[in-house]
C-alpha positions as CSV (number, residue, x, y, z in Angstrom):
1,M,-10.8,-42.9,8.1
2,R,-9.4,-45.7,6.0
3,L,-8.6,-48.3,8.2
4,I,-5.8,-51.2,7.4
5,L,-6.0,-54.9,9.6
6,Y,-2.8,-56.5,9.6
7,P,-4.1,-59.6,11.5
8,I,-1.0,-62.0,12.8
9,G,-1.4,-65.3,15.0
10,G,-2.9,-68.4,13.9
11,L,-6.2,-69.1,12.2
12,A,-8.6,-68.2,14.9
13,N,-6.8,-65.0,16.4
14,R,-7.3,-64.1,12.1
15,V,-10.2,-64.4,12.4
16,R,-11.6,-63.0,15.0
17,A,-9.3,-59.3,14.5
18,I,-10.7,-59.4,10.8
19,D,-14.2,-59.6,12.0
20,S,-13.5,-56.9,14.7
21,A,-12.3,-54.8,12.1
22,Y,-15.2,-55.2,10.3
23,N,-17.7,-53.7,12.8
24,L,-15.4,-50.8,13.7
25,A,-15.0,-49.9,10.0
26,G,-19.1,-50.5,9.6
27,G,-18.3,-52.3,6.9
28,G,-15.7,-53.4,4.2
29,K,-15.7,-49.9,2.5
30,K,-13.9,-48.5,4.4
31,L,-11.1,-50.9,5.9
32,S,-8.3,-53.1,3.2
33,V,-6.8,-56.4,6.3
34,W,-3.7,-57.4,4.8
35,W,-3.2,-61.2,4.7
36,I,0.1,-62.3,5.1
37,K,1.7,-65.5,4.8
38,D,4.6,-66.4,8.3
39,G,5.2,-68.8,10.4
40,G,1.6,-68.1,12.5
41,L,-0.3,-69.5,9.4
42,N,1.3,-70.7,5.7
43,C,-1.3,-70.0,4.0
44,D,-3.0,-67.3,1.9
45,F,-6.7,-66.0,3.1
46,N,-8.0,-67.3,-0.5
47,I,-6.7,-71.1,-0.2
48,L,-9.2,-71.1,2.7
49,F,-12.0,-68.6,2.2
50,N,-14.0,-67.2,-0.8
51,K,-12.0,-63.7,-2.2
52,V,-13.5,-60.8,-0.2
53,D,-13.3,-58.1,-1.5
54,L,-11.7,-56.1,1.5
55,V,-9.2,-58.9,2.0
56,N,-5.7,-59.5,0.3
57,D,-3.2,-61.7,0.6
58,K,0.7,-59.9,0.2
59,T,3.8,-60.8,1.0
60,M,5.6,-57.7,4.0
61,P,7.3,-55.4,1.9
62,N,11.2,-55.4,3.9
63,Y,11.1,-51.8,4.5
64,L,7.7,-52.2,6.2
65,N,9.0,-55.4,8.5
66,K,12.0,-53.7,8.9
67,L,9.8,-50.7,10.6
68,L,7.8,-53.2,12.5
69,G,11.0,-55.0,13.8
70,L,12.1,-51.2,15.4
71,Y,8.5,-50.5,16.7
72,D,8.9,-54.1,18.5
73,K,12.5,-53.1,19.2
74,N,10.8,-49.7,20.7
75,Y,13.5,-47.5,18.8
76,W,13.1,-43.8,20.0
77,A,12.8,-41.9,16.4
78,I,9.6,-44.9,15.3
79,K,8.1,-43.7,18.4
80,W,8.6,-40.0,18.1
81,G,7.7,-40.2,14.2
82,L,3.5,-42.0,15.3
83,R,3.5,-39.7,17.8
84,I,3.7,-37.2,15.6
85,L,1.3,-38.4,13.3
86,E,-0.8,-39.3,15.8
87,A,-0.5,-35.2,17.2
88,L,-1.6,-34.6,13.6
89,R,-4.2,-36.7,13.5
90,I,-2.7,-38.0,10.5
91,L,-2.2,-41.4,11.4
92,L,-2.8,-43.6,14.7
93,F,-0.5,-46.7,15.0
94,L,-2.3,-49.5,17.5
95,D,-0.6,-52.7,19.0
96,E,-1.6,-55.8,19.8
97,N,-1.7,-54.1,23.5
98,S,-2.8,-50.6,22.5
99,C,-6.1,-51.4,20.1
100,L,-7.5,-52.8,23.0
101,D,-7.8,-49.6,25.0
102,K,-11.1,-48.4,24.4
103,K,-10.7,-44.5,24.2
104,K,-7.9,-45.1,22.0
105,I,-10.2,-47.3,19.8
106,Q,-13.4,-44.9,20.0
107,K,-10.8,-41.7,18.7
108,T,-10.4,-44.4,15.5
109,H,-12.7,-42.4,13.1
110,Q,-10.6,-38.8,14.2
111,F,-7.9,-40.3,12.2
112,L,-7.4,-40.0,8.1
113,F,-5.8,-44.0,8.6
114,C,-5.3,-45.9,11.2
115,F,-3.4,-48.8,10.8
116,I,-3.3,-52.3,13.9
117,R,-1.5,-54.9,13.9
118,T,-3.5,-57.6,16.3
119,W,-4.2,-61.8,16.9
120,E,-7.1,-59.8,19.9
121,A,-10.7,-58.8,19.1
122,F,-10.8,-55.3,20.1
123,Y,-14.4,-54.0,18.6
124,P,-16.4,-57.4,19.3
125,Q,-20.3,-57.3,18.6
126,E,-23.2,-59.8,19.0
127,K,-23.0,-60.5,15.3
128,F,-20.0,-62.4,13.5
129,H,-20.3,-62.0,10.3
130,T,-19.9,-65.2,8.8
131,E,-20.7,-64.1,5.4
132,L,-16.8,-63.3,5.0
133,F,-15.7,-66.6,6.2
134,K,-17.2,-69.2,3.5
135,L,-14.7,-72.3,3.3
136,R,-13.5,-73.1,-0.5
137,N,-13.2,-76.7,0.3
138,E,-16.4,-77.6,0.0
139,T,-16.1,-81.6,-0.2
140,K,-13.2,-81.9,3.0
141,L,-16.2,-79.5,5.0
142,E,-19.2,-82.2,4.4
143,K,-17.0,-85.4,5.2
144,E,-16.7,-83.7,8.7
145,L,-20.1,-82.3,8.6
146,S,-21.4,-85.9,8.5
147,K,-19.9,-87.3,11.8
148,I,-22.4,-84.3,13.5
149,N,-26.1,-84.8,14.2
150,D,-28.2,-83.2,16.7
151,S,-27.1,-84.6,20.3
152,T,-23.3,-83.8,19.3
153,I,-21.4,-81.9,22.0
154,G,-18.3,-80.3,20.1
155,V,-14.9,-81.1,22.2
156,H,-11.4,-79.0,21.1
157,I,-8.3,-79.8,23.5
158,R,-5.4,-77.5,22.8
159,R,-2.0,-78.7,23.3
160,T,1.4,-78.6,21.6
161,D,3.1,-75.1,21.6
162,N,-0.3,-73.4,24.3
163,V,1.6,-74.1,27.4
164,W,-1.5,-72.0,29.6
165,A,-3.8,-74.6,27.4
166,I,-1.7,-77.9,28.6
167,E,-1.4,-76.4,32.5
168,N,-5.1,-75.5,32.9
169,S,-7.2,-78.6,30.6
170,P,-5.3,-81.2,31.2
171,L,-7.2,-84.3,29.6
172,E,-8.3,-86.3,32.7
173,L,-10.5,-83.2,33.4
174,F,-11.9,-82.9,29.9
175,E,-13.1,-86.9,30.1
176,Q,-14.8,-85.2,33.6
177,K,-16.6,-83.1,31.5
178,M,-17.6,-85.6,28.4
179,M,-19.2,-88.0,31.5
180,E,-21.2,-86.1,33.0
181,E,-22.8,-84.6,29.3
182,V,-23.5,-89.0,29.4
183,K,-25.3,-88.7,32.2
184,R,-27.3,-85.8,31.7
185,N,-28.3,-87.4,28.2
186,K,-27.0,-91.3,27.0
187,D,-27.7,-90.3,23.6
188,V,-25.1,-87.5,23.1
189,N,-22.2,-88.0,21.5
190,F,-18.7,-85.9,21.1
191,Y,-17.1,-84.8,17.5
192,L,-12.9,-84.0,19.2
193,C,-10.9,-81.8,17.7
194,S,-6.9,-81.7,18.9
195,D,-3.8,-80.6,16.9
196,D,-1.6,-83.4,19.1
197,E,-2.2,-87.1,18.8
198,H,-1.3,-88.3,22.0
199,T,-5.1,-86.8,23.3
200,K,-6.7,-88.1,19.9
201,Q,-5.6,-91.9,21.0
202,F,-6.8,-90.7,25.1
203,F,-10.5,-90.9,24.0
204,Q,-9.8,-93.8,21.3
205,T,-10.2,-96.8,24.7
206,E,-13.0,-99.0,24.5
207,L,-15.3,-96.3,27.4
208,W,-15.2,-93.5,24.2
209,I,-15.3,-95.6,21.1
210,N,-18.6,-95.7,20.2
211,K,-19.7,-92.3,21.5
212,V,-16.4,-89.7,19.6
213,K,-15.8,-89.2,16.4
214,M,-12.7,-87.5,15.2
215,P,-11.3,-85.7,12.2
216,E,-9.1,-88.0,9.6
217,G,-6.8,-85.2,9.0
218,A,-3.6,-83.6,10.3
219,I,-3.2,-80.0,11.8
220,S,-0.3,-78.5,10.6
221,R,0.5,-74.2,10.6
222,N,3.7,-75.1,8.4
223,S,1.1,-76.9,5.6
224,E,-1.6,-75.3,3.1
225,E,-3.3,-78.9,3.6
226,G,-3.0,-78.7,7.4
227,I,-4.3,-75.1,7.8
228,V,-7.7,-76.0,5.8
229,Q,-8.4,-79.1,8.0
230,A,-8.0,-77.0,11.1
231,A,-10.6,-74.2,9.2
232,C,-13.0,-77.5,8.5
233,E,-12.9,-78.2,12.2
234,M,-13.2,-75.3,13.1
235,F,-16.5,-75.1,11.2
236,A,-17.7,-78.1,12.6
237,L,-17.6,-77.2,15.6
238,S,-19.6,-74.7,15.2
239,K,-22.1,-76.7,14.2
240,T,-22.6,-78.7,17.2
241,K,-24.9,-78.6,20.0
242,K,-22.6,-76.4,22.2
243,I,-18.3,-77.2,22.6
244,I,-16.4,-77.9,26.0
245,G,-13.3,-75.7,25.1
246,S,-9.2,-75.5,26.3
247,Y,-8.6,-72.5,28.5
248,W,-6.9,-69.5,26.9
249,S,-7.4,-70.1,22.6
250,S,-9.4,-68.9,20.4
251,F,-9.9,-71.8,18.4
252,G,-13.2,-72.9,20.2
253,E,-14.7,-69.1,21.3
254,I,-14.9,-68.7,17.6
255,A,-16.3,-72.0,16.6
256,A,-19.0,-71.2,19.5
257,R,-19.0,-67.6,17.7
258,M,-19.7,-68.7,14.2
259,G,-22.3,-70.9,15.9
260,N,-24.0,-68.4,18.2
261,I,-23.5,-71.7,20.8
262,E,-22.4,-72.2,24.3
263,I,-18.8,-72.8,24.8
264,E,-18.1,-74.2,28.1
265,I,-14.7,-73.6,29.2
266,C,-12.5,-76.7,30.8
267,T,-9.3,-75.4,33.5
268,T,-8.9,-76.0,36.1
269,A,-7.7,-72.1,36.5
270,Q,-9.4,-69.8,39.1
271,S,-11.5,-67.5,37.8
């Protein structure tokens, strides 16, 4: 079986999809990752991380872009063609929904080729392969790590276009959780990351000014600089004691997996 992964979405989504594919393929020999810049992440892999042979920065061919577009529109000829290739054990195509079907994932090794397009973690294992993701900008990372010590708890507050996080993880709840940590340990401090300036200002009051440290760079999916900054913040979060994270956000989740630390989701949603 030859596995081709096309990871989509933001930074954390792509990282967790690559880790899943690496686990499924049993390493990198049978795996090829197509890293394609788009509106979700406008930055090449090799700008963010040290070169890894299995990950290739690519431009989406027009023909493949059209085929995937027809697939998303449920064009019957594409669906039937994929069914025939699947029946012949030539190609198994899985998207962000079908790759979560454990029975299908277990059958991938029966095919000559498997093509997965997803932002999901579809084949997790306990060990997260941090060796695949070595940041190139060590200077910027060290600047963030200098804000963290043995008493630092990471906080990630997701905003902008994430409606679920905004609705289910209000700022007041984060403040409540942080106050609980202060009561447990007067020496505790926080490394707070957010994609929203209003959120950062919320924690610059006299109450928090000496307790909360924040990254200085701006996060933007539309610029290389913003995405490099986001990557450094995710790695810095992974070095904290634990993370207080946002509902329905992969950023804190992946940071916790990278650091093998606890994450407490700050949410009003009923489990």
